[in-house]
N, C-alpha and C positions, 0 to 999 in steps of 0.2 A: 714502569717498563714500557719502552717504545716498541712499536711493531710497524711493519710495512705491509701494505695490502694494496691490491688493485681492484677497485670497485667500479664496474661498468666502464672500464677504460680510463678511469681517473686514479692516479697513483696518490696515496695518502699515507700519513702517519698520524697516530694519535698519542697523546700523552696525558698522564694524570698527575696531579700534584696536590700538596697539602692545602688546607684552607688559608686564605690570606689573613695577614695580621692587620691590626687597626692602622698601623703606620702605612702599610701598602695601600689600604683603601683610601686614605687621605691623598696619596700620590695619584691614585686613579682619577680623582676629581679634577686634576689639573688638565689644562687644554693641550699643551704641546710639550713633548718630552723627546730628548735626544739621548739614545742609549748607545754606549760604546762597549763592545764585548770582544775581549781578546781570547783567542783559542789557538791551538797549535798550528792550524793551517793559515792563520792570519787574523787580522782584526776586521770585525764587522760593525757597521754603524746603521742604526735604525731610527727613523723619525716617526713618532706617533702623534696623531692629531685626534683629539677627542677619543683616545683609546684605540683608534684604527691605524694600522700600518700604512703610512703614506709614501715613504721612500726607504730604500734599503741599498746599502753599498757594502761590498766585500773586497778586501785587499787581495790583489792578484798581480801577476807579472805585468810590468808596465808596457813593454814593447812600443807600439805606435800609439800610445795614449793621447787622447785629444789634448791639445795645448803644447805638446812637445815641439821643439824647434830643432831642425836638422840642417846640417850642411849636406846637400844632396847633389847628385850628378844627373843631368838630363840624359836619358838613354834612348828616347824615341820621341819624335815630334810628328803629330798627325794633324795637318791643316784641315783635312776633311772633317775631323771631330772637334776642331778648335781646341785641342788639348795636347798635353805632353805627359809622358811618363817619367817619373823621377825615382832614381835609386836612392832610398834613405837607409839602406842596410837591413831591411826587413825581408820576410819571405816573398812578399809581393811588392812590385813597384807601386809607388804612390801616383795618384791621378791629379794633374794640375790643369784646371780649365782656364781658358784665356781670360775670363772675367775675374779670376782669382790671381791674376798676374799683375802686380803693381810695379811700375818703374819709378823708384824713389828719386831718380835724377830729374824727373819732370815735375814742375810746380803743380800742375793740374793734369789729370788724366784726360786724354782726348775724348770727345763725345762718341766717336765710333772707334772701337778697338781694331787695330790692324791685325792681319793674319798672324797666328801665333808663331809661324816660322820666321817672322820679322822681329820677334821679341826674344826668343830663346833658340839655341842651337844644340844639336846633339853633342854631348861631351861637356857642355857648359856646367859649371858649378854655381849653385845659388842656395840661399837660405830659404827654407820653407817651414811652415807650421801646420801641424795636423789639425784639421777642423772636423773631420769625421773619421773614426777609427775603422780599420779593416774589418770586414764581416763576410763570412762565407767565402765565395770566390772573388770578392771585390777587395782591392787594395785600399789603403787609406786615401782620403781626399785631403789635399794640402793647398795652402794659399801663401801668398806673400803679403797679405793684409794682416800684419802681425798684431796680436793683442796679448797683454800680460795682466792677469787679474791680481789685485791686491785686496786688502780688507774693505776699503771704501771706494776704490777706483778700479777701472780697467784702463790700462795705458796702451795707446795705439800710436806708435812713433810717427806714422805717416798719414794719419786720418784727417787732421786739420778741422776738427769740429768738436763740440761738447754736447754730449747727450745725457739724459737723466732717465733712470729706471722708470718704466711705465707703471710700476707698482706704487710709486710715490704719487698719490692722487692730488695732494694739495698744490694748487697752482702757485701759491706764495712760497712754499718750500722748494718747489721745482725752480722757480726763478732765483731764489737765494743760492741754491747749489750751482745752477748754471752760471751765475755771476762769479762765484768762487772759482769754478773751473776755467772761465775765460781769463781771470786774473792770474791764475797759477800756470797755465799752459804756455809753452813757447810756440812761436810761429811754426806751423806745419804739424805740430803734435795734436793728437786727439785724446779725449778723455770721456769715459762714461761714468757717471756717478751711480753707484750701486744702491740697492734698496737700503742696505744697512747704513748708508751715508746720511739718512734722514736724521736731522738733529745734530749732526757732527759739526764741529767748528772748523775754521779755516786751518788752524794749526794741525789738526788731525789729518786733513786732506793733504796738506803740504808735506807732512812727514811721510805719508803713504806714497805720494808722487815721487819724492826724492829717492825712496828705496826702489821703486819700479824703474825709474830712469837709470839708476846704477845697475840694476839687473840687465836692462837692455844694452847698456854700454859694455857690460861684461860679455854678453852674447856676441855682439859685433866684434869685439877684440878677439874672442876665442875663434870666431869664424874665419878670421884672416889667416890663422896659423893651422887650423884643423885640416885633416885629410878627409875628403869626402869618400864614402858617406860616413857621417858621425853625428851623434846627438850632442847638441850644444846646451839644451835647456829642458828640464822636466819640471812639471808642476809639483807642488808639495805632496808628501805622502798622504794616505787617505785620511788619517785622523786630523792633522792640522788643516787639510783642505776642506774637510767637512765642517770643522769649527769655523773656518773663515767664511764658508758659503752658507751655513745653516744656523750657526749659533748666534742669535741676535736677541733683541728685546722681546720678540714674540715667542721665544722659547722659555718655558717656565723652569725647566730643570735639565741639566746634563748629568746623566748617571753613568758611572764608570765602574766596571767590576774587577779591574786589575790595579793593585796599589801602585806599582811602578808607573803604569801608564797614567794613572790619576795625577801623580806628581808632575809628569811631563806636560799634561794638558793644563794644569794650573799655572805652570811656569809660562806656557805659551799664551794663555789667556791674559795673564798679567801684562804681557807686552802689547797685545793687539786690542784687547777689550777689558781693561781692568774693572770696569763697572759691573761686569757679568761674572766675576769670580765667585761671588756669593751664591750663584745658582748651580755650582758644581758640587755633586754629592757622590760619596762612595756607595757601592752596593754591598750591604753587610748581611743579607739574608742567605740562608743555606741553599734555598732553591735557586737554580740557575736563573739569571735575570731574564734571558730571552724566553724561557719557559714560563716564568711568572707573568710576564706581560703579554704572553701569547704570540710573540713575534714568529716563532717557528711554525705554529699552527696557522696563523694568518697568511704567512708566506706560501705555505703548501696549498692552502685553499685557493689562493689567487691564481694558481696554475692548473686548476682542475678544468676540464672542458665544460663542465656545467657548474655554475657558481650561484648558490642560493642566496637570495636576499632575506632580510629579516622578516618580511611579511609573508614568506612562502613562495614568492615569485622567483624566477631564476634567469640567469644570462647564459648564453652560449657564445664563446669567443673562438673564432677560427682565423688563424693568421696564414696568409699566402705570401708569395714573393712580391705581388703587386700591391696588396692592401690587406687591411684587417676588417673583418665583418663581425658585428656583435648583434645577436638576436635577443630580444626581450620577450619573455613568456610569463603569463600569469601564474602558471604552476598550480600550487595549492591555495593561492589567495583567491577568495571568492567575494570579498568586500561585504558591505552591509547596507548599501543604498541602491545603486543600480549599476548596470554594466559600464556606462560611460565614466562614472565616478571611480569604479574599480580599476578600469584601465588607466585613468588619469593618475590615481595615487600610485599605481605600479610604475608608470613611466617616470614620475617625479623621483621615486626612490632609485630607480634604475639609472637615471641621469647622474645622480651623485656617485653611485657605485662605479659606473663606467669611467667617470673622470678620475676616480681614485685608482682604478685598476690600470688604466693606460699610463698613469704616472708611475705607479709602483712597478709595473712590468716594463716600463720604458718603451712602449710601443710607438714607433715612428711611422711617418709616411701618411698615406690616405687611410682614414678610418670611417667606416660606414656603420651607423647604428640603425637597426630595424626595430623601432619602437612599435608597440601595439597601436593599431589604427585608432585615432580619436576623431570624433565628429565635430566637436566644438573647437572653433578657431582659437578662442581664448586659452583653451587647454594646450593646444599646440605651441602657442606663444609662451605660455608659462613653463613648459618643459624646455623649450629653447633657452629661455632666460636662466632657468636653473642650471643648465649645462654651462652656459657662458660664465655664470657666477662661480661655479665650482672649479672650472679649469683655471681660473685666475690664481689659485693656490699653487699651480705648477710653475716651477722655475724655468722649465723648458717652454719655448714659445708654442702655443697651441691656438689654432684658429678654428672657430666654429663657423663654418661656411653657411649653414642653414639647411632648410628642408628642400629636397629635390622634388621633381614632378611626380616621382613614384612614392613620395611620402617617407623617404629615408633621410636621416640626419647625417650630413657630411661634415667631416672635420679633417684637419691636417695637423700633424705634430712633428716638429723638427727632431731628427735623429742625429745625435752627436757621438755618444759613446757606444761601444759594442758591449756584449755581455761580460767582457773581462772585468769591467769595473762595477758590475751590478750583480746579476743573478745568473748562474749557470743552470741549465736544465739537462736532464739525462733521460734517455729512453727507458721505459719500464721493462724489466726482464719478463714480466707476465703478459702484458698486453701488446708488446712489440712496438710501442710508440704511439698508440692511440691517445694515451695520456702522457703527461710529462711531470717529472718531479724535480723541484728546485734542489740544487746542491747547496747545503747550508754549512 
């Protein structure tokens, strides 16, 4: 029986379930699992790493979803802001900055951008792509630097370069993929070889590129006849998109709890990654899958104002309009050696949990972590290194800037999607908003 309660400003639910079977325990030993759960309100996808919830996505209305391409109409040009506002048919006009305005008729962009009123005029129609979804009172941010993701490649019709995912560390493999990209692309085109392209042969890349080129040609053709504002392209629905972006050789199992969706996923994987079909399994247990793997409980805990660590220490996360502040406290943890060692061990565990939480909660912008003061410089460097290593798991670009003069750890993380493609939170009826509860 589930219940809701408000404990010290933190909204939480608890659940009890039957003992795990031997089969489930064996699954728990595996490192990475992708769970696909269908419910009446839509499909949810959860990525577990070593039993911990790392990413969560929930199907929601698409509206101005990142990646959508629109034929829009310029409604206002502001030279003083070096920007224009574009009507793309949503509640708020989109924001187009001069640096995001590409002139495809020029072979190369000028070193100094001219004033934006020299590039676009009020009433002008143009194609734009959403790079950051609308949030709060801010409209979507759009660009004319187009990019279309595939299984192995990201296709950029006007970029004129080849890039390789920074997560592919082997220089030999990077050189091999870059060579393939240079041979396959046409003059003026740009390609980024995604992480999943590691080990792929040229035929796989060529097939992916052919499909992406055709998609772009269809967008351009549709744009010539469409009436502005109108949407010309949307990315895949949540399940095929998550399979494309998350289901790779590093995922041990993809578990699906809906038979019809299981058949659809298998058919899709046969097309894009047939070698991975053997890693797809149905969920046959009576207990709901998300309850069994603790997804619901972990998601709710992640949004409490006070988050306890396994050793008895805890974090406090406060989000403001300008930045996010995370405070680390020893809490109940007293250690067994001395104060410096206790603080050091707490900070190491906190670094891993902070990296997981900012990824799960999709926290963007400036992030300041106030770790407990450490006297030993080697301990400070070890905590910094642990943070840098852990954020590498994040698909979203995260930069660990380093320690400030006040002893705070500064980070930045790119914000792309709004909560519509991730986790909704609602105000608690008991505490009036001191705590928040995720809508699952």
